[in-house]
N, C-alpha and C positions, 0 to 999 in steps of 0.2 A: 932575494938575490938580485945583484946588480944586472942590468940589461946592457947589452952592447949597442943597443939602438934605442936610446931614449925616446919616448913618445913626445910627439909634438904638442905644445900646450894648446888647449882648446881656444878656438878664435873667439874673441870678445863678442858678446851679444849686442846687436844693434840697439842704441838707445831707444827706450820706449818713447812713443809720441806723447807730447805734453797733453795733459787732460784738458778737454774742452769744458770750460767753465760756463755753466747755465744758471743764471739767477731767475728765480720765479718771484714776482712781487705780489704777494697775497696768498694766504694759506687756507682759504675756503674751498669749496668744492672745485672751482676752476683751477686753482694752484695745485691741489692735491692730485687731481686726475691728470694734470700735465706731468708732475713729478712721477706718478706711477707708470705712465706710458714711457717716460725717459728711462727709468730704472729697469723696466721689464723688457724692453725692446732688444732683439738681438743686435749686437754691435754697439750696445751702450756701455761696455765695460770701461771705456776711456773717458767717461764723463765725470764731472765734479759738479753736483747740483746742490744749490742753496735755496731754500725757501725763506723769504723775508716775510714774516707775519708779525703785525704790530702787537698782538697780544702774546705771541709765543706759542699759542696753542692752534694747531692745524686742525682742519676738517669742519669748522664751525662756520665762520663767516656770518653774515647777516641772516642767511636763510636758515641755517641749522644751529645757530648759536643759543636758541632759546632753551631755557630750563623747564618750561611748562609742558608736561607730558600730554596735555590736551591739545597742543598744536601739532597737527598731523600734516603729513605729506598730502600734496594735492594731486599725486600721480600714484597709481597702483603700484604695488611692490614689484610685480613682474616686469616693469618697464624701467626700474631704477638701478639696475646693475652698473657697476663701474666699468665693466667689460662688454663692449658690444657683441663679442663672440661668445660670451658666456652669460646668457641672460638670466640663468638661474643663480648667479653668484650671490645676489643679496639674499634670496630665499634659503640658500645653503648657509649663509653666515647667520641668518636669523635662527635657524634650526640649531646650529652648534651652539649659539649663545642664549638658548632658552626663550626666544621671542616669538612672536606670531609669524607663522609661515603661510599665511593665506596669500596666494599670488595675486588675488583680486583686491586684497586688503590695503590699508593706508597706515604705514608705520608713523609713530611719533617722529617728529623732526629731530630730536635729540638723539634718538636711536640711529638715524641715518649719519649723523655726525660721528658716532661711535663706529659705524661700518666704514666710513671714509678713512678714519684713523687706523683701524685695524687693516684695512686694505694697503694703505701706505707702509704700515709696519711689516706686512708680509713680504714686501719687495725691498725694503730699506736695507742698506748696508753702508760701508765706509764711504761711499760715494755721496751720501746725503748728509746735509747740515741744515738744521732749522735755526734761523736767527730771529730773536725777539727784537722788536723795534720797527718803527715806521720809517720807510724809505721816503726821504723829503726831496731828493734830487738825483738825477742820473747825468753823468757828465762824459761825453766822448773822449776817448784818449787819443793822442796823436798817432799811435801805432796800430789803432784798431781796438775794438772792445770798449767797455764802459766802466766807469767808477760809480758805484752806488753809494750814496751818503745818507746817513741818518744823523740824529742829534749828537751821538757821541762815538761814532765808529763809521768805517767806510769798508768796501770790499770791491773786488774786480771781477768782471765777467766778460766772456766773449759774446755771450748772447743774453738778452733779457727778455723775458715773457711777462707781459702785464696781465696779471689774472686777479685784479683787485675787486671783481665782482660788481655788486650794485653799490652806487653811492647813497649817502644819507638823503632824506627828503629834502626838497627845496624849501626854503623858508616860506611860511605862510604869508601871503600878501592879501590884506583885507581893505577894501575900499581904496586901493592904490598904494597903501603904505605896508611896509614890512612889519609884521607883528613883533612888538618888543619883548624882552625878557620879562617875565612876571611869575608869581607863585603858582598861578593856574595854568601857565603855558608849558605844555610838555612837547617840545620839539622833536624828540627821539622816541618813537613808539617802542623801540626795544629795550629801553631803560626800564625794566619791569619793576625796579625798586621804587620809581616814582609812583607807579600804580599802586603798589602795595601800601604806601604811606597815606593814601587818600582815606577819608572817613568811610565807615561801613555803610552809610546811607547817602553816599556821594552821588552826584551826577556828572557824567563825563560826555561832552560832545566830541565825537570822533570824526575828524575831517578825512573823508575818503570812505569808499565802500568796497574796496578790494580785499585780497586775501590777508594783507597785513592788518587792516582795519578789523577784520573778523577775529583774527588771533588776539588782537588787543581787547576787543569786546569780551571774548571768552575769559581771558585772564581776569579782567576787571569784574565781571559779573559773577564768576564762579566762586570768588573769595567771600562775597557777602550777598545774602539773599535781598537786602534792601536797596542795593545799588541799581542805577539806571543809566542807560546809554542812549544817546541820540546820535545816529550816523547820518552824515550827509555828503553828497557830492553833487556835481553839475547834473548828472543824469539820475542819480539815485538808484543805480543798478547794482545789485549784488551778483556775485558769480552764481551761474547755475551749479546745482549738485551733479555729481556723478550718480548713475543709477547702480543698483545692487550688483548683479552678476551680468556684466555686459560681455557677451562672448561672439555676438555677430559682428562681422567685419563688413565695411563698404569700400570698394575700390572705386574712386572717381575716375572718369576719363581725364586725360591730360588737357590742362587749360590751354586754349589756344592763344597765341600771341599775335598782335599786341594786346595787352591787357589794360583795361581802365578799371578804376575803383567800382564804377557802377556796374560794368559787365561782370566783374568778379562777384559782386553781391548778387547779381541776377542768376549767375551760375550756381552759386551756393544755394539759393532758394530753389532752383530747379532740381538740384541733387537731393536736397531735403524732401521735396515732394515725391521724387522718384523712390527714395528710400522708404518713405512712409507708406507708399503704395504697396510695397513688398513686406511691410511690417517691421522694417528696421528703424531704430531710434535715430534721431538727427545727430546724436553725439558720435555715432559711427561715421557720419559724413565728415565732421570736423576732423576726427582722428585719421580718416582715410585721405584728407587733403594734405596732411602733415609732411609726407615724403616730398611733395612738390612745392611747399610753401616758399622756401628760399629761392626757387627758380621763378615762381610767380612774382615775388617781391622785386627780384632783379630784372625781370622782364617789363616792369612798369616804369614809365617815365617818372622823372623827379616831381613833376607837377601832379601826376596822378598819385604818387605816394603821398604827397601833402594832402591831396583831397581825401585820400583814404584815412589818414590821420584825423582829419577834421570831421569826417562824416561817418566813418563806419568802424573805426578802430575800437572803440569802447564796446560796440555791440558784438564785435568778434571776440574781444578779450574775455568777456564774461562767459562766453560759450567755450572758448579754447582753454582757458585756465579755470577749471572748475574745482569746486570744494568737495571734500570727502562726504559721503552720506551722514556720517555720525556728526560732522560739523553742522551740516544743514539742519539736522534734526534738533541740535541745541539752539540754532537761531530761531527756528519755529516756535520752540518752547518758550524762549525769552519774549517772543513777540506775542504769544498767546497770553503770557502773564502780565503784559504791559511794561516789561522791563527794557524792552528794545524797540526803538522806533527808527525807521529809515525814511529820510526826507531827501527830495531832490532840491537843486537851487544852489547849493553851497553856502558859504559864509557870506553874508551881506555887511554885517557890522558887528564889532565887539566892543562892549563897554566895560572898562576895568572897575571892579569893585573891591579892589585890595586883595583879600585872599581868594576871591571868587570873581566871576565875570558874567555879564549877560550877553548872550549870543543870538543875534538876529539872523535867521536862516531863510534864505530865498524870499518868497512872497508870504511867508507865515507872519501873522500879525504880531503875536505876543513873543517876546524874547524868551530864550530858554536860560534860566539861572544855572550856572554850571560851576562845579568845583574844579574842573579840569577841561582844558581844550587840547586835544592830542592830534598831532599832525601825522596822519597816515596817508598822505597824498601820494606815496610811492617814491621810488628813487629818482634823483635828479641827474639825468644823463649828460646834460650839456656841459662839456668841459670848459666852455667859455665863461660860464657863470660859477664854476666850482671853486670853492675855497680850499680845495686839497692842495697842499704845497707841492706835492709831486707832479700833479697835473699842470699846475701853473708853471712849474720850472720846465716841463717837457715842452709847453707851448712857447715859452719865452726863448728857449734854445732851438726852436724850429724843428724839433724831434717828433712832434705830434700835432695833429690837426683834428678838428671836429669833422665828422661825416657831413654830408650835405644838408642833412635834416637835424643836425645837433642831437642825435640820439646816442652818441658815443664817439668812438675814434674812427677816422678815415684809415681803411686797410685794404691790402690787396687780397687776391683770391686765397693765398696760402696763410693769411692772418698777419702778414708783415705790415708794419706801420707805414703810412704815407705822410709826406711832410705838406705844408700848406699849398704847394704847387703840384702835389699829386705824384712827387717822386718817391721811390722806396727808401726807407731808412734802414740801412743794413744792420742786421743783428737785433732789430727790435720787432716783437710780436705781441699779439693780443689774443686772448682766449676768453670766451664766454660773453657776458653782457656788454662789454665795450664795443662788440661788433654788431650790436642789434641794428643800427642804422644801415648797415651794409647787408645784412642777412635777414633781418626782422626776427626770424625764429633762432634765438641765440642765448636763451636764458635757461633752458630746461636741460636736464642731465644728458638725455640722448644726443643733443646737439653739442653740448660741451665736451663729452667725451670723445666725440668724432673730431672735434677741433684739436683737442689735446693730443689725439693719436697723430693727426696730421702734422702738427708742430714738432712732434717727436721725430716723424719720418724726415722732415726737412733737416733737423739738427744732425741726424745720424747720416743722411746723405751727404751733407756738407762736410762732415768729418772724414768720410771715406774719400771724398774728392780732394782732400787737402794732402 
Protein backbone atom coordinates (compact mmCIF):
# COMPACT_ATOMS: atom_id res chain seq x y z
CA UNK A 1 0.00 0.00 0.00
CA UNK A 2 1.29 3.45 -0.89
CA UNK A 3 2.25 5.68 1.98
CA UNK A 4 1.36 9.35 2.27
CA UNK A 5 4.73 10.08 3.72
CA UNK A 6 7.51 8.42 1.72
CA UNK A 7 10.52 7.52 3.84
CA UNK A 8 13.69 9.51 3.42
CA UNK A 9 16.36 7.58 1.49
CA UNK A 10 19.21 6.45 3.74
CA UNK A 11 22.19 8.77 3.97
CA UNK A 12 25.13 7.53 1.94
CA UNK A 13 27.81 5.80 3.99
CA UNK A 14 31.03 7.72 4.36
CA UNK A 15 33.70 6.44 2.01
CA UNK A 16 35.97 3.85 3.57
CA UNK A 17 39.44 5.01 4.37
CA UNK A 18 41.90 3.77 1.77
CA UNK A 19 43.86 0.73 2.82
CA UNK A 20 47.31 1.35 4.25
CA UNK A 21 49.70 -0.62 2.07
CA UNK A 22 52.53 -2.35 3.94
CA UNK A 23 55.20 -4.21 2.02
CA UNK A 24 57.48 -6.65 3.84
CA UNK A 25 60.74 -7.47 2.08
CA UNK A 26 61.69 -11.00 3.10
CA UNK A 27 59.52 -14.00 3.87
CA UNK A 28 61.63 -15.77 6.51
CA UNK A 29 60.94 -15.69 10.24
CA UNK A 30 61.27 -11.89 10.52
CA UNK A 31 58.90 -11.24 7.63
CA UNK A 32 56.33 -13.83 8.70
CA UNK A 33 56.24 -12.62 12.30
CA UNK A 34 55.82 -9.03 11.10
CA UNK A 35 52.89 -10.05 8.87
CA UNK A 36 51.34 -12.15 11.64
CA UNK A 37 51.37 -9.21 14.03
CA UNK A 38 49.91 -6.82 11.45
CA UNK A 39 47.13 -9.23 10.50
CA UNK A 40 46.13 -10.17 14.03
CA UNK A 41 46.33 -6.80 15.77
CA UNK A 42 43.10 -4.95 16.61
CA UNK A 43 42.58 -2.15 14.13
CA UNK A 44 44.42 -3.89 11.34
CA UNK A 45 41.31 -4.34 9.21
CA UNK A 46 42.30 -1.50 6.89
CA UNK A 47 45.72 -2.87 6.00
CA UNK A 48 46.86 -4.37 2.71
CA UNK A 49 49.99 -6.44 3.36
CA UNK A 50 52.37 -7.84 0.76
CA UNK A 51 55.24 -10.17 1.55
CA UNK A 52 57.96 -10.06 -1.09
CA UNK A 53 59.90 -13.33 -0.93
CA UNK A 54 62.42 -14.25 -3.62
CA UNK A 55 61.55 -17.95 -3.53
CA UNK A 56 57.81 -17.41 -3.19
CA UNK A 57 57.81 -19.77 -0.18
CA UNK A 58 57.42 -18.07 3.19
CA UNK A 59 58.62 -19.25 6.59
CA UNK A 60 61.97 -20.66 5.58
CA UNK A 61 64.70 -18.12 5.01
CA UNK A 62 68.29 -19.18 5.62
CA UNK A 63 67.67 -20.29 9.20
CA UNK A 64 64.81 -22.70 8.56
CA UNK A 65 65.18 -23.51 4.88
CA UNK A 66 67.16 -26.69 5.44
CA UNK A 67 65.62 -29.99 4.36
CA UNK A 68 67.86 -32.08 6.64
CA UNK A 69 65.86 -33.32 9.67
CA UNK A 70 69.10 -33.61 11.66
CA UNK A 71 69.47 -29.83 11.67
CA UNK A 72 67.89 -28.87 15.00
CA UNK A 73 66.87 -25.60 16.60
CA UNK A 74 69.43 -24.29 19.06
CA UNK A 75 66.70 -22.99 21.39
CA UNK A 76 64.29 -25.10 23.43
CA UNK A 77 60.78 -25.41 22.07
CA UNK A 78 59.24 -23.65 25.07
CA UNK A 79 60.99 -20.41 24.06
CA UNK A 80 60.14 -20.45 20.33
CA UNK A 81 56.48 -19.48 20.23
CA UNK A 82 55.50 -16.91 17.61
CA UNK A 83 53.45 -15.16 20.30
CA UNK A 84 55.12 -13.63 23.36
CA UNK A 85 51.84 -13.81 25.31
CA UNK A 86 51.14 -17.46 24.34
CA UNK A 87 54.40 -19.27 25.14
CA UNK A 88 52.76 -22.68 24.65
CA UNK A 89 51.70 -22.02 21.05
CA UNK A 90 54.55 -23.95 19.38
CA UNK A 91 54.04 -26.90 21.72
CA UNK A 92 50.29 -26.94 21.04
CA UNK A 93 50.98 -26.85 17.30
CA UNK A 94 53.47 -29.71 17.67
CA UNK A 95 50.86 -31.79 19.50
CA UNK A 96 48.21 -31.08 16.83
CA UNK A 97 50.58 -32.09 14.03
CA UNK A 98 51.96 -35.24 15.66
CA UNK A 99 55.42 -33.89 16.49
CA UNK A 100 57.55 -33.96 19.62
CA UNK A 101 55.94 -31.87 22.38
CA UNK A 102 58.80 -31.84 24.87
CA UNK A 103 59.07 -28.20 26.06
CA UNK A 104 62.76 -28.79 26.82
CA UNK A 105 63.39 -30.38 23.42
CA UNK A 106 64.86 -29.05 20.19
CA UNK A 107 62.69 -29.41 17.09
CA UNK A 108 64.10 -29.84 13.57
CA UNK A 109 64.55 -26.49 11.85
CA UNK A 110 62.37 -27.56 8.94
CA UNK A 111 59.52 -28.25 11.39
CA UNK A 112 59.80 -24.71 12.66
CA UNK A 113 59.42 -23.45 9.10
CA UNK A 114 56.17 -25.44 8.88
CA UNK A 115 55.04 -23.88 12.17
CA UNK A 116 55.66 -20.36 10.85
CA UNK A 117 53.74 -21.19 7.67
CA UNK A 118 50.78 -22.58 9.62
CA UNK A 119 50.80 -19.62 12.00
CA UNK A 120 50.63 -17.20 9.09
CA UNK A 121 47.87 -19.23 7.45
CA UNK A 122 45.82 -19.11 10.65
CA UNK A 123 45.53 -15.30 10.50
CA UNK A 124 45.79 -14.71 6.74
CA UNK A 125 42.82 -13.36 4.76
CA UNK A 126 42.15 -11.12 1.77
CA UNK A 127 44.52 -8.49 3.17
CA UNK A 128 47.59 -10.63 2.55
CA UNK A 129 49.46 -11.15 -0.73
CA UNK A 130 52.69 -13.09 -1.24
CA UNK A 131 54.77 -12.06 -4.23
CA UNK A 132 57.56 -14.25 -5.56
CA UNK A 133 60.63 -12.41 -6.77
CA UNK A 134 63.54 -10.45 -5.37
CA UNK A 135 63.06 -6.74 -4.70
CA UNK A 136 65.98 -4.93 -6.35
CA UNK A 137 65.09 -1.30 -5.68
CA UNK A 138 62.85 0.87 -3.52
CA UNK A 139 62.05 4.28 -4.97
CA UNK A 140 60.43 7.16 -3.00
CA UNK A 141 57.29 8.57 -4.63
CA UNK A 142 56.67 12.32 -4.84
CA UNK A 143 53.42 12.16 -2.87
CA UNK A 144 54.76 9.81 -0.21
CA UNK A 145 55.20 6.08 -0.09
CA UNK A 146 57.46 3.88 -2.17
CA UNK A 147 57.59 1.89 -5.36
CA UNK A 148 59.17 -1.55 -4.99
CA UNK A 149 60.81 -2.81 -8.14
CA UNK A 150 61.87 -6.32 -9.10
CA UNK A 151 63.12 -7.76 -12.39
CA UNK A 152 59.75 -7.83 -14.14
CA UNK A 153 57.20 -6.14 -11.89
CA UNK A 154 56.62 -3.33 -9.41
CA UNK A 155 54.24 -2.49 -6.58
CA UNK A 156 53.47 0.51 -4.38
CA UNK A 157 53.44 0.74 -0.58
CA UNK A 158 52.93 3.38 2.07
CA UNK A 159 55.32 1.60 4.43
CA UNK A 160 58.15 -0.85 3.78
CA UNK A 161 59.57 -3.22 6.39
CA UNK A 162 63.00 -4.67 5.62
CA UNK A 163 62.95 -8.19 7.05
CA UNK A 164 65.58 -9.79 4.83
CA UNK A 165 67.24 -11.74 7.67
CA UNK A 166 70.87 -12.76 7.46
CA UNK A 167 72.95 -12.11 4.38
CA UNK A 168 75.07 -14.77 2.70
CA UNK A 169 78.62 -15.34 4.03
CA UNK A 170 81.28 -12.87 3.02
CA UNK A 171 83.66 -14.11 0.35
CA UNK A 172 86.63 -16.02 1.72
CA UNK A 173 89.85 -14.03 1.65
CA UNK A 174 93.03 -16.12 1.87
CA UNK A 175 96.45 -14.50 2.10
CA UNK A 176 94.96 -11.17 1.03
CA UNK A 177 93.12 -12.46 -2.05
CA UNK A 178 89.48 -13.38 -2.51
CA UNK A 179 89.13 -17.09 -3.15
CA UNK A 180 88.24 -17.59 -6.84
CA UNK A 181 85.56 -19.93 -8.20
CA UNK A 182 86.74 -23.53 -8.42
CA UNK A 183 85.17 -27.01 -8.48
CA UNK A 184 86.24 -27.51 -4.84
CA UNK A 185 85.10 -24.08 -3.61
CA UNK A 186 81.61 -24.14 -2.02
CA UNK A 187 80.79 -20.51 -1.16
CA UNK A 188 77.21 -21.19 0.02
CA UNK A 189 76.92 -23.76 2.84
CA UNK A 190 73.15 -24.01 2.42
CA UNK A 191 73.41 -25.37 -1.11
CA UNK A 192 73.17 -28.95 0.13
CA UNK A 193 73.14 -30.33 -3.43
CA UNK A 194 76.84 -29.47 -3.73
CA UNK A 195 77.57 -31.50 -0.60
CA UNK A 196 75.52 -34.45 -1.85
CA UNK A 197 77.55 -34.62 -5.09
CA UNK A 198 80.91 -35.06 -3.36
CA UNK A 199 82.49 -38.54 -3.28
CA UNK A 200 81.63 -40.99 -0.52
CA UNK A 201 85.21 -40.86 0.79
CA UNK A 202 85.62 -37.08 0.41
CA UNK A 203 87.37 -34.76 2.84
CA UNK A 204 85.88 -31.30 3.37
CA UNK A 205 87.54 -28.35 5.05
CA UNK A 206 84.83 -26.27 6.70
CA UNK A 207 85.84 -22.67 7.38
CA UNK A 208 84.03 -21.64 10.54
CA UNK A 209 83.13 -23.44 13.76
CA UNK A 210 79.70 -21.97 14.50
CA UNK A 211 76.22 -23.45 14.23
CA UNK A 212 76.12 -23.28 10.42
CA UNK A 213 79.44 -25.11 10.21
CA UNK A 214 78.08 -27.78 12.54
CA UNK A 215 74.96 -28.30 10.41
CA UNK A 216 77.16 -28.57 7.32
CA UNK A 217 79.40 -31.16 8.96
CA UNK A 218 76.40 -33.25 10.05
CA UNK A 219 74.89 -33.33 6.56
CA UNK A 220 78.24 -34.18 4.99
CA UNK A 221 79.31 -36.88 7.45
CA UNK A 222 75.97 -38.60 7.95
CA UNK A 223 75.60 -39.42 4.24
CA UNK A 224 78.76 -41.58 4.02
CA UNK A 225 80.71 -43.26 6.81
CA UNK A 226 84.03 -42.77 4.99
CA UNK A 227 83.87 -39.00 4.80
CA UNK A 228 86.00 -36.67 6.91
CA UNK A 229 85.71 -33.03 7.98
CA UNK A 230 88.33 -30.60 9.19
CA UNK A 231 86.75 -27.51 10.77
CA UNK A 232 88.78 -24.40 11.41
CA UNK A 233 88.34 -20.84 12.62
CA UNK A 234 90.53 -18.20 14.21
CA UNK A 235 89.79 -19.40 17.75
CA UNK A 236 88.73 -22.96 16.93
CA UNK A 237 85.87 -22.69 19.44
CA UNK A 238 82.70 -24.74 19.05
CA UNK A 239 79.42 -23.60 20.60
CA UNK A 240 78.84 -25.10 24.03
CA UNK A 241 75.98 -27.60 24.32
CA UNK A 242 72.76 -27.13 26.20
CA UNK A 243 72.40 -29.42 29.20
CA UNK A 244 69.58 -31.95 29.48
CA UNK A 245 66.79 -30.63 31.70
CA UNK A 246 67.71 -27.08 32.68
CA UNK A 247 65.08 -25.80 35.10
CA UNK A 248 67.01 -23.59 37.55
CA UNK A 249 66.86 -19.89 36.70
CA UNK A 250 69.34 -17.21 37.67
CA UNK A 251 68.42 -13.54 37.99
CA UNK A 252 71.47 -11.31 37.71
CA UNK A 253 71.50 -7.86 39.31
CA UNK A 254 71.20 -4.92 36.96
CA UNK A 255 74.50 -4.07 35.33
CA UNK A 256 75.66 -0.64 36.46
CA UNK A 257 76.50 2.01 33.88
CA UNK A 258 78.79 3.13 32.40
CA UNK A 259 79.80 -0.29 31.12
CA UNK A 260 83.14 -1.29 29.64
CA UNK A 261 83.81 -4.54 27.84
CA UNK A 262 86.24 -5.62 30.55
CA UNK A 263 83.89 -4.70 33.41
CA UNK A 264 81.14 -6.67 31.69
CA UNK A 265 83.41 -9.71 31.39
CA UNK A 266 84.34 -9.38 35.07
CA UNK A 267 80.67 -9.07 36.04
CA UNK A 268 79.83 -12.22 34.12
CA UNK A 269 82.69 -14.12 35.76
CA UNK A 270 81.52 -13.01 39.20
CA UNK A 271 77.93 -14.07 38.48
CA UNK A 272 79.06 -17.48 37.23
CA UNK A 273 81.06 -18.00 40.43
CA UNK A 274 78.09 -16.93 42.57
CA UNK A 275 75.78 -19.27 40.68
CA UNK A 276 78.14 -22.22 40.91
CA UNK A 277 78.45 -21.66 44.66
CA UNK A 278 74.70 -22.31 44.81
CA UNK A 279 74.85 -25.29 42.50
CA UNK A 280 73.51 -23.39 39.46
CA UNK A 281 75.03 -24.02 36.04
CA UNK A 282 76.68 -21.10 34.20
CA UNK A 283 74.16 -21.44 31.37
CA UNK A 284 71.49 -20.05 33.65
CA UNK A 285 73.62 -16.93 34.14
CA UNK A 286 73.87 -16.42 30.37
CA UNK A 287 70.10 -16.81 30.01
CA UNK A 288 69.46 -14.57 33.03
CA UNK A 289 71.41 -11.73 31.44
CA UNK A 290 69.33 -11.82 28.29
CA UNK A 291 66.55 -9.41 29.42
CA UNK A 292 69.10 -6.63 29.90
CA UNK A 293 71.51 -7.45 27.06
CA UNK A 294 70.17 -4.77 24.73
CA UNK A 295 70.32 -2.13 27.47
CA UNK A 296 73.88 -3.16 28.33
CA UNK A 297 74.94 -2.90 24.68
CA UNK A 298 73.35 0.50 24.23
CA UNK A 299 74.94 1.70 27.46
CA UNK A 300 78.44 1.00 26.15
CA UNK A 301 80.40 3.63 24.27
CA UNK A 302 81.20 2.98 20.64
CA UNK A 303 84.85 2.32 21.47
CA UNK A 304 83.87 -0.19 24.15
CA UNK A 305 81.54 -1.97 21.76
CA UNK A 306 84.43 -2.28 19.32
CA UNK A 307 86.65 -3.64 22.07
CA UNK A 308 83.97 -6.17 23.00
CA UNK A 309 83.80 -7.33 19.37
CA UNK A 310 87.57 -7.68 19.16
CA UNK A 311 88.18 -9.25 22.58
CA UNK A 312 85.12 -10.91 24.07
CA UNK A 313 82.45 -11.45 21.41
CA UNK A 314 83.42 -14.95 20.26
CA UNK A 315 83.78 -16.20 23.84
CA UNK A 316 80.29 -14.85 24.58
CA UNK A 317 78.70 -16.16 21.39
CA UNK A 318 79.76 -19.79 21.96
CA UNK A 319 78.03 -19.62 25.35
CA UNK A 320 75.01 -17.62 24.30
CA UNK A 321 74.16 -19.53 21.07
CA UNK A 322 74.48 -23.12 22.22
CA UNK A 323 73.83 -26.35 20.33
CA UNK A 324 71.25 -29.01 21.13
CA UNK A 325 72.53 -31.94 23.26
CA UNK A 326 71.78 -34.37 20.42
CA UNK A 327 73.96 -32.33 18.07
CA UNK A 328 76.79 -32.19 20.61
CA UNK A 329 76.62 -35.99 20.97
CA UNK A 330 76.96 -36.41 17.19
CA UNK A 331 80.07 -34.20 17.11
CA UNK A 332 81.66 -36.09 19.99
CA UNK A 333 81.06 -39.37 18.14
CA UNK A 334 82.60 -38.00 14.94
CA UNK A 335 85.66 -36.82 16.84
CA UNK A 336 86.03 -40.15 18.64
CA UNK A 337 85.92 -41.93 15.27
CA UNK A 338 88.56 -39.59 13.85
CA UNK A 339 86.14 -38.28 11.20
CA UNK A 340 86.00 -34.74 12.61
CA UNK A 341 88.95 -32.55 13.59
CA UNK A 342 88.62 -28.98 14.88
CA UNK A 343 91.64 -26.68 14.47
CA UNK A 344 92.32 -23.06 15.40
CA UNK A 345 94.21 -20.63 13.21
CA UNK A 346 91.96 -20.39 10.17
CA UNK A 347 93.04 -20.73 6.55
CA UNK A 348 96.59 -19.58 5.81
CA UNK A 349 96.93 -20.74 2.19
CA UNK A 350 95.06 -22.71 -0.48
CA UNK A 351 96.70 -24.44 -3.44
CA UNK A 352 94.47 -25.28 -6.41
CA UNK A 353 94.85 -28.89 -7.60
CA UNK A 354 92.11 -28.89 -10.22
CA UNK A 355 89.20 -30.91 -8.83
CA UNK A 356 90.76 -30.78 -5.36
CA UNK A 357 92.85 -28.40 -3.28
CA UNK A 358 95.52 -28.38 -0.56
CA UNK A 359 94.56 -26.30 2.47
CA UNK A 360 97.16 -24.93 4.87
CA UNK A 361 95.61 -24.26 8.28
CA UNK A 362 97.17 -21.94 10.87
CA UNK A 363 100.56 -23.16 12.00
CA UNK A 364 99.87 -26.80 11.08
CA UNK A 365 102.79 -28.07 9.05
CA UNK A 366 101.28 -30.43 6.47
CA UNK A 367 98.44 -29.22 4.23
CA UNK A 368 95.06 -30.92 4.24
CA UNK A 369 94.18 -32.43 0.82
CA UNK A 370 90.49 -31.59 0.38
CA UNK A 371 87.70 -32.31 -2.07
CA UNK A 372 85.80 -29.26 -0.86
CA UNK A 373 86.41 -25.98 0.95
CA UNK A 374 83.10 -24.81 2.44
CA UNK A 375 82.52 -21.21 3.53
CA UNK A 376 80.70 -21.29 6.87
CA UNK A 377 82.09 -18.02 8.22
CA UNK A 378 78.63 -16.67 8.99
CA UNK A 379 76.52 -13.90 7.51
CA UNK A 380 78.11 -10.76 6.12
CA UNK A 381 76.21 -7.91 7.79
CA UNK A 382 78.15 -4.94 6.39
CA UNK A 383 75.90 -3.32 3.79
CA UNK A 384 78.82 -1.29 2.41
CA UNK A 385 80.37 -4.55 1.20
CA UNK A 386 77.19 -6.29 0.18
CA UNK A 387 76.53 -7.19 -3.41
CA UNK A 388 72.78 -7.30 -2.78
CA UNK A 389 71.15 -5.02 -5.40
CA UNK A 390 68.53 -3.77 -2.95
CA UNK A 391 71.02 -2.75 -0.29
CA UNK A 392 73.17 -1.06 -2.92
CA UNK A 393 70.15 0.86 -4.22
CA UNK A 394 69.05 1.92 -0.74
CA UNK A 395 72.51 3.28 0.02
CA UNK A 396 72.79 5.11 -3.30
CA UNK A 397 69.38 6.72 -2.78
CA UNK A 398 70.30 7.79 0.75
CA UNK A 399 67.51 5.72 2.24
CA UNK A 400 69.73 3.47 4.34
CA UNK A 401 73.08 3.66 6.07
CA UNK A 402 75.19 1.18 8.02
CA UNK A 403 75.23 1.40 11.79
CA UNK A 404 78.43 2.67 13.35
CA UNK A 405 79.89 -0.84 13.67
CA UNK A 406 78.77 -2.01 10.21
CA UNK A 407 76.81 -4.90 11.72
CA UNK A 408 73.61 -3.95 9.93
CA UNK A 409 71.44 -0.90 9.35
CA UNK A 410 71.30 2.36 11.30
CA UNK A 411 67.88 2.49 12.95
CA UNK A 412 65.96 4.47 15.54
CA UNK A 413 64.48 2.97 18.72
CA UNK A 414 61.26 2.02 16.90
CA UNK A 415 63.11 0.26 14.08
CA UNK A 416 62.76 3.15 11.66
CA UNK A 417 65.68 3.55 9.25
CA UNK A 418 68.11 6.43 9.62
CA UNK A 419 69.92 8.00 6.69
CA UNK A 420 73.64 8.74 6.51
CA UNK A 421 73.20 11.91 8.59
CA UNK A 422 71.17 10.17 11.27
CA UNK A 423 67.78 11.54 10.14
CA UNK A 424 64.67 9.32 10.16
CA UNK A 425 63.52 8.00 6.79
CA UNK A 426 59.70 8.12 6.81
CA UNK A 427 57.97 4.83 6.17
CA UNK A 428 61.01 2.54 6.17
CA UNK A 429 61.59 0.06 9.01
CA UNK A 430 63.81 -2.92 9.79
CA UNK A 431 63.10 -6.05 11.81
CA UNK A 432 65.51 -8.76 12.95
CA UNK A 433 69.21 -9.27 12.08
CA UNK A 434 69.65 -5.90 10.30
CA UNK A 435 69.29 -4.24 13.73
CA UNK A 436 72.12 -6.18 15.39
CA UNK A 437 74.55 -3.25 15.43
CA UNK A 438 72.06 -1.11 17.34
CA UNK A 439 70.65 -3.79 19.67
CA UNK A 440 73.24 -6.62 19.59
CA UNK A 441 70.60 -9.16 20.66
CA UNK A 442 68.47 -9.11 17.51
CA UNK A 443 68.69 -12.48 15.77
CA UNK A 444 66.63 -14.85 17.94
CA UNK A 445 62.88 -15.41 17.85
CA UNK A 446 62.01 -13.74 21.20
CA UNK A 447 63.65 -10.49 20.09
CA UNK A 448 62.34 -10.69 16.52
CA UNK A 449 58.74 -11.28 17.60
CA UNK A 450 58.99 -8.28 19.97
CA UNK A 451 60.29 -6.06 17.16
CA UNK A 452 57.59 -7.30 14.79
CA UNK A 453 54.89 -6.49 17.33
CA UNK A 454 56.38 -3.03 17.91
CA UNK A 455 56.43 -2.22 14.19
CA UNK A 456 52.81 -3.37 13.92
CA UNK A 457 51.82 -1.02 16.77
CA UNK A 458 53.57 1.90 15.03
CA UNK A 459 51.73 1.19 11.78
CA UNK A 460 48.33 0.91 13.41
CA UNK A 461 48.90 4.01 15.53
CA UNK A 462 49.83 5.94 12.40
CA UNK A 463 46.69 4.75 10.64
CA UNK A 464 44.47 5.90 13.52
CA UNK A 465 46.11 9.33 13.53
CA UNK A 466 45.49 9.91 9.81
